[in-house]
C-alpha positions as CSV (number, residue, x, y, z in Angstrom):
1,X,2.5,26.1,-24.5
2,X,3.2,25.4,-20.8
3,X,1.1,22.9,-18.9
4,X,-1.1,24.4,-16.2
5,X,-0.1,24.2,-12.5
6,X,-2.6,22.0,-10.8
7,X,-2.7,21.8,-7.0
8,X,-4.2,19.5,-4.4
9,X,-6.7,22.3,-3.7
10,X,-7.8,22.3,-7.4
11,X,-8.4,18.5,-7.3
12,X,-10.3,18.6,-4.0
13,X,-12.5,21.4,-5.3
14,X,-13.3,19.5,-8.5
15,X,-14.0,16.3,-6.6
16,X,-15.9,17.7,-3.6
17,X,-18.8,15.3,-4.1
18,X,-16.5,12.2,-4.2
19,X,-15.0,10.1,-1.4
20,X,-11.7,12.1,-1.0
21,X,-10.1,9.5,1.3
22,X,-6.4,10.3,1.7
23,X,-4.2,7.2,1.9
24,X,-0.5,6.6,1.3
25,X,1.0,4.0,-1.2
26,X,4.3,2.4,-0.3
27,X,6.0,0.8,-3.3
28,X,8.8,-1.5,-2.3
29,X,11.5,-3.3,-4.3
30,X,14.6,-5.5,-3.6
31,X,17.9,-3.8,-3.2
32,X,20.3,-6.8,-3.6
33,X,18.2,-9.6,-5.0
34,X,15.7,-12.0,-3.5
35,X,18.0,-13.7,-1.0
36,X,17.9,-10.8,1.6
37,X,14.2,-10.4,0.9
38,X,13.4,-14.0,1.7
39,X,15.6,-13.8,4.9
40,X,13.3,-11.0,6.2
41,X,10.0,-12.2,4.8
42,X,8.8,-13.6,8.2
43,X,9.5,-10.5,10.2
44,X,8.0,-8.4,7.4
45,X,4.8,-10.4,7.4
46,X,4.5,-10.2,11.2
47,X,4.9,-6.4,10.9
48,X,2.2,-6.3,8.1
49,X,-0.2,-8.2,10.3
50,X,0.6,-5.9,13.3
51,X,-0.2,-2.7,11.3
52,X,-3.3,-4.4,9.9
53,X,-4.6,-5.2,13.4
54,X,-3.8,-1.6,14.5
55,X,-6.0,-0.3,11.7
56,X,-3.0,1.3,9.8
57,X,-3.0,-0.9,6.8
58,X,-5.6,-0.6,4.1
59,X,-4.3,-3.3,1.8
60,X,-1.0,-4.9,0.8
61,X,0.5,-7.6,-1.4
62,X,3.1,-8.7,-3.9
63,X,3.3,-7.3,-7.4
64,X,3.8,-10.1,-10.0
65,X,6.0,-9.7,-13.0
66,X,4.3,-9.2,-16.4
67,X,4.1,-12.9,-16.9
68,X,1.7,-13.0,-14.0
69,X,3.6,-16.0,-12.5
70,X,7.0,-14.7,-11.4
71,X,7.7,-12.6,-8.3
72,X,10.7,-10.3,-8.4
73,X,10.4,-9.2,-4.8
74,X,8.3,-6.1,-5.4
75,X,5.3,-5.2,-3.3
76,X,2.8,-2.5,-2.6
77,X,1.4,-1.4,0.8
78,X,-1.4,1.1,1.2
79,X,-1.7,2.7,4.7
80,X,-3.6,5.2,6.7
81,X,-1.5,8.0,8.1
82,X,-1.9,11.6,9.2
83,X,0.6,12.9,6.7
84,X,3.5,11.9,4.4
85,X,6.1,12.1,7.3
86,X,4.1,9.6,9.4
87,X,3.7,7.3,6.3
88,X,7.4,7.4,5.7
89,X,8.1,6.6,9.4
90,X,5.7,3.6,9.2
91,X,7.5,2.4,6.0
92,X,10.9,2.8,7.7
93,X,9.7,0.6,10.6
94,X,9.1,-2.4,8.3
95,X,11.8,-4.9,9.0
96,X,12.2,-5.4,5.3
97,X,13.2,-1.8,4.9
98,X,15.0,-1.4,8.2
99,X,17.3,-4.3,7.2
100,X,18.1,-2.8,3.8
101,X,16.6,-5.8,1.9
102,X,14.2,-3.5,0.1
103,X,14.0,0.2,-0.7
104,X,10.7,2.1,-0.8
105,X,8.9,5.2,-2.0
106,X,5.8,6.7,-0.5
107,X,3.2,8.6,-2.4
108,X,0.0,10.3,-1.2
109,X,-3.1,8.7,-2.9
110,X,-6.5,10.2,-2.9
111,X,-9.3,7.7,-3.4
112,X,-12.2,9.2,-5.3
113,X,-13.7,6.5,-7.5
114,X,-14.2,2.8,-7.3
115,X,-16.0,0.4,-5.0
116,X,-16.3,-3.2,-3.9
117,X,-18.9,-5.8,-3.1
118,X,-18.7,-8.0,0.0
119,X,-20.9,-11.0,0.3
120,X,-21.0,-13.0,3.6
121,X,-23.1,-16.2,4.0
122,X,-23.9,-16.8,7.6
123,X,-24.5,-20.6,7.4
124,X,-21.0,-21.5,6.3
125,X,-19.0,-18.3,7.1
126,X,-17.9,-17.9,3.5
127,X,-17.0,-14.5,2.2
128,X,-16.5,-13.2,-1.3
129,X,-14.9,-9.8,-2.1
130,X,-15.4,-8.5,-5.6
């Protein structure tokens, strides 16, 4: 028996009462080991801060290995973009990718479920994100 063909329209229709926030996930991994990655980490982080300040970045960070201690150079960046082509262009602009130190894939991601709690205390400026 063949699997049904499910489209974006089908999902949007079924989740019409949910958030339906379209973002793009950039998965990034080293091409030739960690040496080139570490050579470009400074310019990569500067780029990340720039797109964060411009309101493009939603979230980003390293992906640990399964031992939860080791970093093999992989990361994930979630961005706001008008479409997949723009998201790919943003990913290509990252010095880490432009240098060839890392390769990347970009996937559209629709946020429907989840949430977070943010607590800010005014007296000491502390903040907690859960």
